[in-house]
Backbone bond lengths (Angstrom), bond angles and torsions (degrees), N, CA, C in turn:
res aa  C-N    CA-C-N  psi(-1)  N-CA   C-N-CA  omega(-1)  CA-C   N-CA-C  phi
1 M - - - 1.464 - - 1.575 113.32 -
2 S 1.171 118.37 132.81 1.504 122.70 -178.95 1.577 108.68 -65.28
3 E 1.409 108.87 163.94 1.456 116.64 175.90 1.520 111.62 -58.96
4 P 1.373 121.28 -54.96 1.395 121.29 174.61 1.496 116.52 -49.33
5 Q 1.296 118.20 -48.47 1.424 120.23 178.44 1.430 116.22 -62.14
6 A 1.445 119.66 -33.90 1.373 122.79 175.03 1.477 109.85 -68.52
7 Q 1.439 120.27 -41.18 1.352 119.44 -179.01 1.525 112.70 -63.12
8 E 1.390 111.42 -34.31 1.588 113.80 -176.40 1.481 108.32 -74.46
9 Q 1.413 118.86 -31.75 1.388 120.50 174.26 1.422 112.01 -60.30
10 A 1.420 114.98 -48.95 1.392 120.47 -176.86 1.507 112.16 -60.57
11 Q 1.295 118.35 -39.10 1.415 120.31 177.23 1.532 114.10 -64.79
12 E 1.348 118.73 -43.46 1.344 120.53 174.74 1.496 112.69 -60.98
13 H 1.303 114.74 -37.07 1.474 115.43 -179.20 1.519 115.11 -70.79
14 H 1.404 115.43 -30.23 1.374 123.45 173.28 1.601 107.90 -71.20
15 H 1.368 119.08 -45.21 1.434 123.54 179.80 1.570 108.84 -60.33
16 H 1.246 121.33 -42.81 1.508 115.15 -175.85 1.541 114.12 -80.05
17 H 1.383 116.88 -23.11 1.480 117.47 -177.22 1.539 109.69 -94.46
18 H 1.311 121.05 -8.42 1.434 119.80 -178.82 1.489 122.62 -120.37
19 H 1.361 113.09 6.06 1.336 129.24 176.42 1.496 117.63 -128.84
20 A 1.344 119.24 132.85 1.483 123.23 -175.16 1.495 104.23 -57.05
21 K 1.364 121.91 146.06 1.236 124.72 169.20 1.515 118.71 -89.10
22 C 1.289 116.44 130.08 1.406 118.87 -175.79 1.396 111.61 -118.13
23 D 1.382 126.93 132.76 1.396 128.70 -169.92 1.580 109.96 -103.33
24 C 1.449 117.17 11.55 1.436 115.09 -178.77 1.568 105.22 -73.64
25 P 1.396 113.39 157.48 1.401 120.45 179.15 1.500 118.48 -57.03
26 W 1.408 117.18 -33.04 1.437 117.40 179.21 1.497 109.06 -72.63
27 C 1.392 121.12 -39.68 1.443 120.73 171.88 1.495 114.93 -58.94
28 E 1.294 113.61 -45.46 1.576 115.88 -177.34 1.470 106.28 -61.96
29 L 1.335 122.24 -44.62 1.386 122.25 -175.14 1.587 112.78 -63.17
30 R 1.416 110.51 -39.79 1.535 119.87 179.50 1.548 105.47 -64.88
31 E 1.272 119.06 -43.95 1.430 120.33 179.85 1.594 112.88 -66.87
32 F 1.260 116.82 -39.07 1.401 118.03 175.73 1.455 112.08 -70.52
33 S 1.214 121.05 -35.66 1.479 125.93 173.81 1.510 114.65 -65.70
34 R 1.230 111.56 -42.40 1.483 118.00 177.27 1.643 111.18 -59.46
35 R 1.224 113.16 -46.02 1.460 118.59 -179.70 1.583 115.95 -67.04
36 W 1.327 114.40 -30.99 1.443 118.11 -174.03 1.590 112.41 -110.02
37 R 1.346 111.66 -1.62 1.447 113.62 -179.89 1.565 114.33 -61.81
38 K 1.288 114.09 -37.82 1.567 118.35 -179.66 1.371 107.56 -73.70
39 K 1.248 128.32 -26.97 1.451 131.84 -172.88 1.350 116.69 -86.97
40 S 1.401 117.73 -19.08 1.496 119.73 -169.68 1.536 101.68 -145.85
41 K 1.292 117.06 134.35 1.518 121.68 173.28 1.513 106.60 -75.91
42 A 1.338 119.33 -30.96 1.418 116.99 175.07 1.633 113.33 -59.96
43 M 1.333 115.26 -33.68 1.483 119.87 179.90 1.510 106.99 -65.76
44 S 1.254 113.46 -40.65 1.527 122.24 -178.36 1.645 108.53 -55.55
45 H 1.322 110.63 -41.60 1.482 118.39 -179.37 1.541 106.82 -70.98
46 F 1.316 115.36 -49.08 1.474 118.15 177.38 1.675 114.26 -55.25
47 H 1.302 110.65 -36.71 1.514 113.72 175.58 1.510 112.94 -65.18
48 Q 1.409 117.93 -44.50 1.392 121.74 -178.96 1.601 106.87 -64.53
49 A 1.368 115.89 -37.69 1.566 116.21 175.42 1.398 114.46 -63.66
50 Q 1.286 117.19 -35.57 1.544 119.30 173.96 1.429 109.84 -57.70
51 I 1.336 118.43 -49.21 1.340 125.92 -169.98 1.578 105.22 -60.57
52 E 1.365 114.52 -43.81 1.490 120.44 -173.67 1.613 107.94 -70.16
53 V 1.295 111.57 -34.94 1.538 112.81 178.76 1.536 109.61 -65.98
54 M 1.279 119.95 -39.22 1.464 126.24 179.47 1.432 108.48 -66.84
55 K 1.379 126.57 -44.03 1.350 128.27 178.50 1.503 111.07 -66.34
56 G 1.258 119.68 -39.82 1.591 125.86 164.21 1.494 113.29 -48.31
57 M 1.367 113.14 -49.28 1.526 113.60 -179.52 1.478 113.06 -66.73
58 R 1.407 114.63 -39.20 1.486 117.13 -177.58 1.530 104.15 -62.73
59 A 1.360 125.23 -49.90 1.431 124.60 176.85 1.437 117.01 -48.00
60 F 1.386 111.96 -44.26 1.537 123.68 -179.71 1.504 105.36 -57.56
61 F 1.389 119.06 -52.89 1.303 124.43 -172.34 1.554 114.62 -67.16
62 D 1.451 114.39 -43.23 1.390 121.85 173.52 1.546 111.28 -55.94
63 E 1.320 120.56 -46.15 1.390 123.73 177.04 1.465 114.25 -61.00
64 A 1.269 119.25 -43.29 1.422 124.43 173.16 1.484 117.62 -57.99
65 V 1.409 113.02 -42.88 1.453 119.24 172.85 1.561 113.17 -58.75
66 V 1.300 114.17 -46.88 1.497 120.11 178.32 1.457 112.03 -58.52
67 R 1.309 114.93 -46.26 1.576 119.27 -177.37 1.571 103.27 -68.83
68 M 1.272 128.30 -44.75 1.347 121.95 -177.18 1.561 116.50 -66.27
69 E 1.431 111.90 -35.47 1.521 116.48 165.42 1.448 112.70 -53.98
70 K 1.217 121.46 -54.30 1.431 125.46 -175.51 1.518 114.65 -63.42
71 E 1.311 115.78 -33.68 1.501 119.89 175.04 1.564 108.04 -68.57
72 A 1.426 115.29 -36.54 1.490 112.13 -177.78 1.516 107.35 -74.07
73 E 1.303 124.25 -28.46 1.373 120.69 176.74 1.362 119.00 -67.94
74 C 1.335 114.62 -32.68 1.440 126.08 -178.89 1.658 115.61 -81.47
75 S 1.228 116.35 -29.19 1.342 123.19 -177.28 1.536 114.38 -68.27
76 E 1.266 111.55 147.69 1.497 117.20 176.46 1.526 109.67 -77.70
77 P 1.289 118.71 153.02 1.528 120.08 172.53 1.518 106.92 -53.62
78 R 1.257 112.55 140.22 1.539 123.07 173.24 1.533 111.89 -81.98
79 V 1.220 114.61 -21.41 1.501 124.51 -174.31 1.473 108.18 -102.46
80 S 1.340 118.14 122.16 1.400 126.97 175.99 1.467 111.33 -115.09
81 K 1.389 118.89 141.51 1.431 113.95 178.83 1.507 112.05 -88.41
82 I 1.281 113.35 136.27 1.458 122.48 -177.41 1.540 107.19 -113.44
83 E 1.281 109.31 127.77 1.499 116.90 176.15 1.464 113.47 -84.23
84 V 1.301 117.05 132.74 1.486 118.36 -176.30 1.595 105.61 -116.92
85 E 1.317 108.85 133.81 1.545 115.20 177.41 1.440 113.05 -89.49
């Protein structure tokens, strides 16, 4: 085994034993991408695409939060005081 292969194997061993395993699709895709990124130029592109998709999702949610906060500021209170005799 060459020195770079030994280092990569040691990093993978460290990664698998010191981080919690997550089975969500995003983590699975990230792990798959991490393993194959160095072996394939196509995987490097997929990795960048994954980052861009997540940045897009973040922007979408940020905009939704701002919109919801503005709506809350503009709306009248839903509760009104009723006097009882």
